[in-house]
C-alpha positions in Angstrom: 77.7 59.1 107.3 75.9 62.3 108.3 77.8 64.9 110.2 76.7 68.2 111.8 79.3 70.9 111.5 79.2 74.1 113.5 81.1 76.7 111.5 81.4 80.5 111.2 81.7 82.9 108.3 81.8 86.7 108.5 78.8 87.2 106.4 76.6 84.6 108.2 78.0 84.3 111.7 77.8 80.9 113.4 75.7 78.3 111.6 75.1 74.6 111.6 75.8 72.5 108.4 74.5 69.0 107.8 77.1 67.2 105.5 77.5 63.7 104.2 81.1 62.6 104.7 83.2 59.5 105.2 84.5 60.8 108.6 84.8 63.9 110.7 87.9 65.1 108.9 86.2 64.9 105.6 83.2 66.8 106.9 85.5 69.6 108.3 87.3 69.7 104.9 84.1 70.2 103.0 83.1 73.1 105.3 86.5 74.8 104.9 86.2 74.4 101.1 83.0 76.4 101.3 84.8 79.2 103.1 83.8 78.4 106.7 85.9 78.4 109.8 85.1 75.1 111.5 84.1 75.3 115.2 83.0 71.7 115.9 82.2 68.5 114.1 80.0 65.7 115.5 78.3 62.7 114.0 74.5 63.1 113.6 72.7 60.5 115.7 70.5 58.2 113.7 68.5 57.0 116.6 66.8 59.0 119.4 67.9 56.4 122.0 71.4 57.6 121.5 70.8 60.3 124.1 70.6 57.6 126.7 74.3 57.0 126.2 75.4 60.6 125.8 76.5 60.9 129.5 74.3 63.8 130.4 71.9 66.4 129.0 74.5 69.2 128.8 77.3 68.4 126.3 80.1 69.9 128.4 83.0 68.8 126.2 81.3 70.0 123.0 80.5 73.3 124.7 84.1 73.7 125.8 85.4 72.9 122.3 83.0 75.5 120.7 83.8 78.2 123.3 87.5 77.5 122.8 87.2 77.9 119.1 85.3 81.1 119.3 87.7 82.6 121.8 90.7 81.6 119.7 88.9 83.2 116.7 89.1 86.5 118.6 85.5 86.9 120.0 85.1 88.4 123.5 83.8 86.0 126.1 80.3 87.6 126.3 79.9 87.5 122.5 81.1 83.9 122.3 78.6 82.7 124.9 75.8 84.7 123.2 76.7 83.2 119.8 76.5 79.7 121.2 73.1 80.5 122.9 71.6 82.0 119.7 72.4 78.8 117.6 71.4 76.3 120.3 68.2 74.4 119.6 67.9 72.2 122.7 65.7 74.0 125.2 67.6 72.8 128.3 71.0 73.7 127.0 69.7 77.0 125.7 68.2 77.8 129.1 71.5 77.1 130.8 73.5 79.4 128.4 70.9 82.2 128.8 71.3 81.9 132.6 75.1 82.2 132.2 74.6 85.3 130.0 72.4 86.9 132.6 75.0 86.3 135.3 77.8 87.7 133.1 75.8 90.9 132.4 75.4 91.3 136.2 79.2 91.5 136.4 79.9 88.0 137.8 82.9 86.1 136.4 82.4 83.0 134.2 83.1 80.6 137.1 80.4 82.1 139.2 77.9 81.9 136.2 78.8 78.2 135.8 78.5 77.5 139.5 74.8 78.4 139.4 74.2 75.2 137.3 76.0 72.5 139.3 74.1 69.8 137.5 75.8 70.8 134.2 79.2 72.1 135.4 81.0 69.9 137.9 83.1 71.4 140.7 86.3 70.3 139.0 85.4 72.2 135.8 84.4 75.3 137.7 87.6 75.2 139.7 89.6 75.0 136.5 87.8 78.1 135.0 88.2 80.0 138.3 91.9 79.3 138.4 92.3 80.5 134.8 90.5 83.8 135.6 93.3 84.7 137.9 95.9 84.2 135.2 93.7 85.5 132.3 94.2 82.3 130.3 90.7 80.8 129.8 91.5 79.2 126.4 94.4 77.3 127.9 92.1 76.1 130.8 89.4 74.9 128.4 92.0 73.1 126.3 93.4 71.3 129.4 89.9 70.2 130.4 89.1 69.0 126.9 92.3 66.9 126.9 91.5 65.7 130.4 87.9 64.6 129.6 88.9 63.1 126.3 91.6 60.9 128.0 89.1 59.8 130.8 86.5 59.0 128.1 89.2 57.0 126.3 89.8 54.8 129.3 86.1 54.2 129.8 85.7 53.3 126.1 88.5 50.8 126.4 86.9 49.1 129.3 83.4 49.1 127.7 84.7 47.8 124.3 86.6 45.0 126.0 83.4 44.0 127.9 81.0 43.9 124.9 82.1 40.6 123.4 82.1 38.6 126.7 78.8 40.2 127.6 77.2 39.1 124.3 78.8 35.7 124.6 77.3 35.3 128.1 73.9 36.5 127.0 73.7 34.2 124.0 74.9 31.2 126.1 72.4 32.0 128.7 69.6 32.2 126.1 70.6 28.9 124.6 70.7 27.2 128.0 67.3 28.7 128.9 65.9 27.4 125.6 67.1 23.9 126.3 65.9 23.9 129.8 62.5 25.4 129.1 61.6 23.9 125.7 63.7 20.9 124.7 64.2 19.2 128.1 60.4 19.1 128.9 59.7 17.3 125.6 62.4 14.8 126.2 61.0 14.1 129.6 57.7 13.0 128.0 59.6 10.6 125.7 61.4 9.0 128.6 58.3 8.9 130.7 56.5 6.9 127.9 59.5 4.6 127.5 59.8 3.8 131.2 62.9 2.1 132.5 65.6 3.3 134.8 67.5 6.5 134.0 70.9 7.6 135.3 70.6 9.8 138.4 71.6 13.1 136.7 69.3 12.4 133.8 66.4 11.8 136.2 67.2 15.2 137.8 67.1 16.8 134.3 63.9 15.1 133.5 62.4 16.2 136.8 63.2 19.7 135.9 61.5 19.1 132.5 58.3 17.9 134.2 58.4 20.9 136.6 58.6 23.2 133.6 55.8 21.3 131.9 53.5 21.7 134.9 54.5 25.1 136.3 56.5 26.7 133.5 54.7 30.0 133.7 55.3 30.3 137.4 59.0 29.4 137.1 59.6 31.8 134.3 57.7 34.5 136.2 60.0 33.9 139.2 63.1 34.1 137.0 61.8 37.4 135.5 61.0 38.8 139.0 64.5 37.8 140.2 66.1 39.5 137.2 64.0 42.6 137.8 65.0 42.6 141.5 68.6 42.4 140.6 68.2 45.2 138.1 66.6 47.4 140.8 69.3 46.6 143.2 71.9 47.6 140.6 70.4 51.1 140.6 70.5 51.5 144.4 73.6 53.4 145.8 73.8 51.0 148.8 73.9 47.9 146.6 76.5 49.5 144.3 78.6 50.5 147.3 78.4 46.9 148.7 79.4 45.5 145.3 82.3 47.9 145.0 83.6 46.9 148.4 83.5 43.3 147.4 85.3 44.0 144.2 88.0 46.0 146.0 88.7 42.9 148.2 89.5 40.7 145.2 93.3 40.6 144.8 93.7 41.3 141.1 90.6 43.4 140.5 91.0 45.5 143.6 94.5 46.4 142.6 93.3 47.6 139.2 90.5 49.6 140.7 93.0 51.2 142.9 95.2 52.1 139.9 92.2 53.5 138.0 91.3 55.7 141.0 94.9 57.0 141.2 95.0 57.7 137.4 91.8 59.8 137.6 93.1 61.5 140.8 96.5 62.4 139.4 95.1 63.6 136.0 92.6 65.9 137.8 95.2 67.1 140.2 97.8 67.8 137.5 95.2 69.8 135.5 94.4 72.0 138.5 98.1 72.5 139.3 98.9 73.5 135.8 96.0 76.0 136.0 97.8 77.7 138.9 95.8 76.3 141.8 97.6 75.8 145.2 98.3 72.1 146.0 96.2 71.9 149.2 93.2 73.5 147.5 93.6 71.1 144.5 93.8 68.1 146.8 90.5 69.2 148.5 88.9 69.6 145.0 89.9 66.1 143.8 89.1 64.2 147.0 85.6 63.3 145.8 87.1 61.5 142.8 88.6 58.8 145.2 86.9 55.9 146.8 85.8 56.5 150.4 88.6 54.4 151.9 91.2 56.5 150.0 89.7 59.8 151.0 90.9 59.4 154.6 94.4 58.7 153.3 94.3 61.8 151.1 93.1 63.9 154.1 96.2 62.7 156.1 98.5 63.4 153.1 97.0 66.9 152.8 97.7 67.5 156.5 101.3 66.4 156.1 101.8 68.7 153.1 100.4 71.7 155.1 102.9 70.9 157.8 105.8 71.2 155.4 106.3 67.7 154.0 106.9 67.3 150.3 104.2 65.9 148.1 106.2 62.7 147.3 106.8 62.0 151.0 103.1 62.5 151.9 101.8 60.4 149.0 104.3 57.6 149.8 103.5 57.6 153.5 99.8 57.2 152.9 100.0 54.7 150.0 98.7 57.0 147.3 101.4 56.2 144.9 103.5 53.4 143.4 107.3 53.0 143.0 107.3 54.4 139.5 104.9 57.3 140.3 107.0 58.1 143.4 110.1 58.6 141.3 108.2 60.8 138.8 106.8 62.9 141.7 110.4 63.5 143.0 111.4 64.6 139.5 108.5 67.0 139.4 109.5 68.5 142.7 113.1 69.0 141.5 112.1 70.6 138.2 109.1 72.5 139.4 106.8 70.9 136.8 104.6 69.0 139.2 101.4 69.5 137.2 102.9 68.1 134.0 104.5 65.2 135.9 101.2 64.2 137.6 99.6 64.0 134.2 102.4 61.8 133.0 101.8 59.6 136.1 98.1 59.4 135.1 99.1 58.4 131.5 101.3 55.7 132.9 98.5 54.2 135.0 96.0 54.4 132.2 98.4 52.6 129.8 99.0 49.9 132.4 95.2 49.6 132.9 94.7 49.2 129.1 97.3 46.5 128.9 95.7 44.6 131.8 92.2 44.9 130.4 93.5 43.5 127.0 95.3 40.6 128.7 92.3 39.8 130.9 89.9 39.9 128.0 92.1 37.5 125.9 92.2 35.1 128.8 88.6 35.5 130.0 86.9 35.1 126.6 88.1 31.6 125.8 87.4 30.5 129.4 83.9 31.8 129.1 83.4 30.0 125.8 84.7 26.8 127.4 82.3 27.2 130.4 79.3 27.9 128.3 80.1 25.1 125.9 80.5 22.7 128.9 77.2 23.7 130.4 75.3 23.2 127.1 77.2 20.0 126.3 76.4 18.5 129.7 72.7 19.3 129.2 72.7 17.7 125.8 74.6 14.7 127.0 72.3 14.1 129.9 69.3 14.3 127.5 70.8 11.7 125.1 72.5 9.5 127.5 69.5 7.1 128.0 69.3 6.8 124.2 72.9 5.9 124.0 72.3 3.2 126.7 69.3 1.9 124.8 71.2 1.7 121.6 74.0 -0.2 123.3 71.6 -2.7 124.8 70.0 -3.4 121.4 73.4 -4.1 119.9 
């Protein structure tokens, strides 16, 4: 596999190496063997369409990793950002870095420079950097954000990977069913029409569909394509997504898991901000946008209770923003004064629980989906051949 390694050597500065290696560790080892200090390693994309799945035009996690490596290597902040800008080849990313450099030269802090590009630096990231500027520990803040984003991406990958096989199974089953209904059944309808005789009721319905496809196949297929396009368009509309989310939240098992996922993301973000030195009320305001709209009202009430002097655990329990296990961990965090760390542990507990549930659901759903698809195809084939079976029986 081909890997792109960003590395640094005193005589050359920051350069990009293209290496063939079995994995990222092997690529980093090859660069170190040549005397380079490795900054970042990423797999070189073989297809241009890979950018569609990159999650955005600005590689925030990669930027954070490279900036962290340069700062830990002893470079000042300004020189580190300039180094990244000099070696950047993507015009949009380079433009963003140059805007940051201009803002830094004007005397603004790094958080202010990032705030000028809200499309590339989310408020949570800017808040983390701003909190670190008060303590002078920017590398630690970058490290916390990298860990946070890596963990959140891990949860998303688990859900996506668990969905791939059922999705492929559903697509293949649908294509086979569509082939039978649009190609095979119409030809059987001709045979039975020539044979004459009475057919079973369900077979007559199937043959009627075959005749319809024979006479108006292009119109029917066009209607199906238009319906699929309309559904695809609706999926991109915020109102439709909101309506679907509300319906999913009302399903007993699915709604509970969506609730836990929201809490996991909320507690991980909140823990990261608290460990960065941000006050609890300000951190709650920063993370409110991560919650579903129905939970934001509960969070606002919990924030009001905390401002009035209630403990975090009491406020979260009162407004149903925690579970029994998480409540005990919050109380431990209050007693030990390590609330940020404890909230990240709560998030890890929720994420592990989500991963186990997704695995169990996938193991149950996949065979059920296979049985359903097999039953649909089997019924279609049986209805097509049933008159032949009857004819064979009458001949005997």
